[in-house]
C-alpha positions as CSV (number, residue, x, y, z in Angstrom):
1,M,-20.8,-259.2,-60.4
2,L,-20.9,-257.2,-57.2
3,M,-17.1,-257.0,-57.1
4,N,-17.0,-255.9,-60.7
5,E,-19.5,-253.1,-60.0
6,L,-17.5,-251.9,-57.0
7,L,-14.2,-251.9,-58.8
8,G,-15.7,-250.2,-61.8
9,S,-17.3,-247.6,-59.6
10,L,-14.0,-246.9,-57.8
11,L,-12.2,-246.5,-61.0
12,T,-15.0,-244.2,-62.3
13,G,-14.7,-242.1,-59.2
14,L,-10.9,-241.9,-59.3
15,L,-10.9,-240.8,-62.9
16,G,-13.8,-238.4,-62.4
17,G,-12.3,-236.9,-59.3
18,F,-8.9,-236.5,-61.0
19,V,-10.4,-234.6,-63.9
20,S,-12.5,-232.6,-61.6
21,G,-9.6,-231.5,-59.4
22,L,-7.3,-230.9,-62.4
23,L,-9.8,-228.8,-64.5
24,G,-12.3,-227.6,-62.0
25,V,-15.2,-228.9,-64.1
26,T,-16.9,-231.0,-61.5
27,S,-16.8,-234.7,-61.7
28,G,-20.2,-235.1,-63.4
29,G,-18.6,-234.0,-66.7
30,I,-16.9,-237.3,-67.0
31,L,-18.9,-239.5,-64.6
32,V,-21.8,-239.9,-67.1
33,P,-19.6,-241.1,-70.0
34,L,-17.6,-243.3,-67.7
35,L,-20.7,-244.9,-66.2
36,I,-21.9,-245.7,-69.8
37,L,-18.5,-246.9,-70.9
38,L,-17.2,-248.9,-67.9
39,L,-20.5,-250.1,-66.2
40,G,-22.8,-250.2,-69.2
41,R,-25.5,-247.9,-67.7
42,E,-28.2,-246.3,-69.8
43,Q,-28.1,-242.5,-70.2
44,H,-30.9,-241.7,-67.7
45,A,-29.5,-244.1,-65.1
46,A,-26.0,-242.8,-65.6
47,Q,-27.2,-239.2,-65.1
48,G,-29.1,-240.2,-61.9
49,L,-26.1,-242.0,-60.5
50,S,-23.8,-239.1,-61.3
51,L,-26.1,-236.6,-59.6
52,L,-26.5,-238.7,-56.5
53,A,-22.7,-239.3,-56.1
54,Q,-22.2,-235.5,-56.4
55,V,-24.4,-234.9,-53.3
56,F,-21.4,-235.8,-51.2
57,P,-18.8,-233.0,-50.7
58,A,-16.0,-234.9,-52.4
59,S,-14.7,-231.7,-54.1
60,L,-13.9,-230.0,-50.8
61,S,-10.4,-231.5,-50.8
62,G,-9.9,-229.7,-54.2
63,V,-11.2,-226.4,-52.8
64,R,-8.8,-226.5,-49.9
65,N,-5.9,-227.3,-52.2
66,Y,-6.7,-224.3,-54.5
67,A,-7.1,-222.0,-51.4
68,R,-3.6,-223.1,-50.1
69,H,-2.2,-221.9,-53.4
70,G,-3.9,-218.5,-53.2
71,H,-7.0,-219.2,-55.3
72,D,-9.6,-218.7,-52.6
73,V,-13.3,-218.1,-53.1
74,S,-15.9,-215.7,-51.8
75,W,-18.6,-217.7,-50.0
76,R,-21.1,-214.9,-50.6
77,W,-20.5,-215.4,-54.3
78,V,-20.9,-219.2,-53.8
79,G,-24.2,-218.6,-52.0
80,Y,-25.6,-216.7,-55.0
81,L,-24.2,-219.3,-57.5
82,G,-25.7,-222.0,-55.3
83,A,-29.2,-220.4,-55.2
84,G,-29.4,-220.3,-59.0
85,F,-27.9,-223.8,-59.3
86,A,-30.6,-225.3,-57.0
87,V,-33.5,-223.9,-59.0
88,G,-31.9,-224.7,-62.4
89,G,-31.1,-228.3,-61.3
90,V,-34.7,-229.1,-60.4
91,L,-36.0,-227.6,-63.7
92,G,-33.4,-229.6,-65.7
93,A,-34.2,-232.9,-64.0
94,L,-37.9,-232.5,-64.6
95,A,-37.3,-231.7,-68.3
96,A,-34.9,-234.7,-68.7
97,G,-37.6,-237.2,-67.6
98,G,-39.5,-237.0,-70.9
99,V,-36.5,-237.0,-73.2
100,P,-35.3,-240.2,-74.9
101,D,-31.8,-241.5,-74.3
102,R,-30.5,-240.8,-77.8
103,A,-31.9,-237.2,-77.7
104,L,-30.2,-236.7,-74.3
105,R,-26.9,-237.8,-75.7
106,W,-27.1,-235.4,-78.6
107,S,-28.1,-232.7,-76.1
108,F,-24.9,-233.6,-74.2
109,V,-22.8,-233.2,-77.4
110,A,-24.5,-229.9,-78.3
111,Y,-23.9,-228.5,-74.8
112,L,-20.2,-229.5,-74.9
113,V,-19.7,-227.9,-78.4
114,L,-21.3,-224.7,-77.1
115,L,-18.9,-224.6,-74.2
116,M,-16.0,-225.1,-76.5
117,V,-17.1,-222.2,-78.7
118,L,-17.6,-220.0,-75.5
119,M,-14.0,-220.9,-74.4
120,V,-12.5,-219.9,-77.7
121,V,-14.4,-216.6,-77.9
122,S,-13.7,-215.7,-74.2
123,R,-10.0,-216.6,-74.6
124,R,-9.6,-214.0,-77.4
125,R,-11.6,-211.4,-75.5
126,R,-9.8,-211.7,-72.3
127,A,-6.2,-212.1,-73.5
128,H,-5.2,-209.0,-71.4
129,N,-7.7,-209.5,-68.5
130,D,-6.2,-212.2,-66.4
131,N,-4.3,-209.7,-64.3
132,S,-6.8,-206.9,-64.5
133,P,-8.7,-205.5,-61.4
134,A,-11.8,-207.4,-62.6
135,A,-10.1,-210.6,-61.8
136,A,-9.6,-209.8,-58.1
137,I,-11.8,-211.7,-55.7
138,G,-12.8,-208.5,-53.9
139,T,-14.2,-206.8,-57.1
140,P,-18.0,-206.6,-56.8
141,A,-20.1,-208.8,-59.1
142,H,-23.8,-208.2,-59.4
143,W,-25.8,-210.8,-57.6
144,S,-28.1,-211.3,-60.6
145,A,-25.1,-212.3,-62.8
146,L,-23.9,-214.8,-60.2
147,I,-27.4,-216.3,-59.8
148,A,-27.8,-216.5,-63.6
149,I,-24.4,-218.3,-64.0
150,G,-25.5,-220.7,-61.2
151,A,-28.9,-221.3,-62.9
152,V,-27.2,-222.2,-66.2
153,G,-24.9,-224.6,-64.3
154,G,-27.8,-226.1,-62.4
155,L,-30.0,-226.5,-65.6
156,S,-27.2,-228.4,-67.4
157,S,-26.6,-230.5,-64.2
158,G,-30.2,-231.6,-63.9
159,F,-30.8,-232.1,-67.6
160,L,-27.5,-233.9,-68.4
161,G,-26.4,-235.1,-65.0
162,I,-23.0,-233.6,-65.4
163,G,-22.6,-231.4,-62.3
164,G,-22.8,-228.0,-63.9
165,G,-19.2,-227.1,-63.2
166,L,-18.2,-226.9,-66.8
167,A,-20.7,-224.1,-67.3
168,I,-19.8,-222.3,-64.1
169,A,-16.0,-222.3,-64.8
170,A,-16.5,-221.3,-68.5
171,L,-19.0,-218.5,-67.7
172,M,-17.0,-217.1,-64.8
173,T,-14.0,-216.7,-67.0
174,A,-16.0,-215.3,-69.9
175,V,-18.5,-213.1,-68.1
176,L,-16.6,-212.1,-64.9
177,H,-13.1,-212.4,-66.4
178,L,-11.8,-214.5,-63.5
179,P,-8.4,-216.3,-64.0
180,Q,-8.8,-220.0,-64.8
181,H,-7.5,-221.3,-61.4
182,R,-10.0,-219.1,-59.4
183,A,-12.9,-219.9,-61.7
184,Q,-12.2,-223.6,-61.2
185,A,-12.0,-223.1,-57.4
186,F,-15.5,-221.5,-57.5
187,S,-16.8,-224.4,-59.6
188,L,-15.5,-227.0,-57.1
189,A,-16.9,-224.9,-54.1
190,V,-20.4,-224.8,-55.6
191,T,-20.4,-228.5,-56.3
192,A,-19.2,-229.2,-52.7
193,L,-22.7,-228.2,-51.6
194,P,-25.5,-230.9,-51.8
195,L,-27.2,-229.0,-54.6
196,T,-27.7,-232.0,-56.8
197,L,-29.8,-233.8,-54.3
198,P,-33.2,-232.5,-55.5
199,A,-32.4,-233.4,-59.1
200,A,-31.1,-236.8,-58.1
201,W,-34.3,-237.5,-56.1
202,I,-36.4,-236.7,-59.2
203,Y,-34.4,-239.3,-61.2
204,I,-35.0,-241.9,-58.4
205,R,-38.7,-241.1,-58.3
206,Q,-38.9,-241.5,-62.1
207,G,-37.8,-245.2,-61.6
208,W,-34.3,-245.2,-63.0
209,N,-32.0,-247.9,-61.5
210,I,-29.7,-246.4,-58.9
211,S,-27.2,-248.8,-57.3
212,W,-26.0,-247.7,-53.9
213,I,-22.9,-249.9,-54.2
214,I,-21.9,-248.0,-57.3
215,V,-22.7,-244.7,-55.6
216,A,-20.4,-245.6,-52.6
217,G,-17.6,-246.7,-54.9
218,I,-17.8,-243.5,-56.9
219,V,-17.8,-241.3,-53.8
220,A,-14.7,-243.1,-52.4
221,G,-12.9,-242.7,-55.6
222,L,-13.9,-239.0,-56.0
223,W,-12.3,-238.0,-52.6
224,A,-8.9,-239.4,-53.6
225,G,-9.1,-238.4,-57.3
226,T,-10.1,-234.8,-56.6
227,L,-7.3,-234.2,-54.2
228,I,-4.7,-235.6,-56.6
229,G,-6.1,-233.7,-59.6
230,A,-6.1,-230.3,-57.6
231,Q,-2.4,-230.9,-56.6
232,F,-1.5,-231.3,-60.3
233,A,-3.6,-228.3,-61.4
234,N,-1.7,-225.9,-59.1
235,R,1.5,-226.8,-60.9
236,I,0.2,-226.1,-64.4
237,P,0.2,-222.6,-65.9
238,E,-3.2,-220.9,-66.6
239,A,-2.9,-221.1,-70.4
240,N,-2.1,-224.8,-70.3
241,L,-5.1,-225.4,-68.0
242,R,-7.4,-223.7,-70.5
243,R,-6.0,-225.9,-73.3
244,L,-6.5,-229.1,-71.3
245,S,-10.1,-228.0,-70.5
246,F,-10.7,-227.5,-74.2
247,L,-9.3,-230.9,-75.2
248,F,-11.2,-232.7,-72.4
249,I,-14.5,-231.2,-73.5
250,G,-13.8,-232.0,-77.1
251,A,-12.9,-235.6,-76.3
252,M,-16.2,-236.0,-74.3
253,A,-18.2,-234.5,-77.1
254,L,-16.7,-237.0,-79.7
255,Y,-17.4,-240.0,-77.4
256,M,-21.0,-239.0,-76.7
257,A,-21.5,-238.3,-80.4
258,F,-20.2,-241.8,-81.2
259,R,-22.6,-243.3,-78.6
260,A,-25.5,-241.4,-80.0
261,L,-24.8,-242.8,-83.4
262,M,-24.8,-246.4,-82.2
């Protein structure tokens, strides 16, 4: 039983890290479905495990890989994003405690569908913006916009246990018109900070079963998976990355809808 949990958590971490590094969506976006599918965890427990595993800076390897390929980040921007994320994460975790598992799953599905709509709309609006001055890292962005984007990411993270990177990457391309690679680098940089710790602690205090063996296995897998995924991402054109992100989000939405109907 213990060996099965360890192997299952390693596989979960590897897959989650690979998708995180490839799409810059943070590992939580796939950790929750994988913990339910591979290890049979309940929704709340899966979300708590996901948040706790993401406390460790496994995505730093992906950030470094993006930077080596010219997709660097402004740590001042990361600071503003992180401030909003921390507050949103606590509020989301507190709200999730009183919501039944089935309702959380449907919330997960609705959130993913909303992101897909946002990606389609933003893609049409920014067809000519990827190489515009607004996409440059030195272009000023108002601190309030960065905090708001971080807060949305944090709220989704705490409420759904998914890391918040999906929202950060999607909103930075849609609102700030950043190229896909750079938006993904920012997403990974924010989640390299231990910002999910307060939300994870709330889940633990609420009594959900958190196995440290599973957390250790996930973290080990995340380190390797994120590095491999980021290496692949830097070989893929921007347009193809956006398509992959869209397909990935759609697949997760379909799976979680199936689980909610069971």
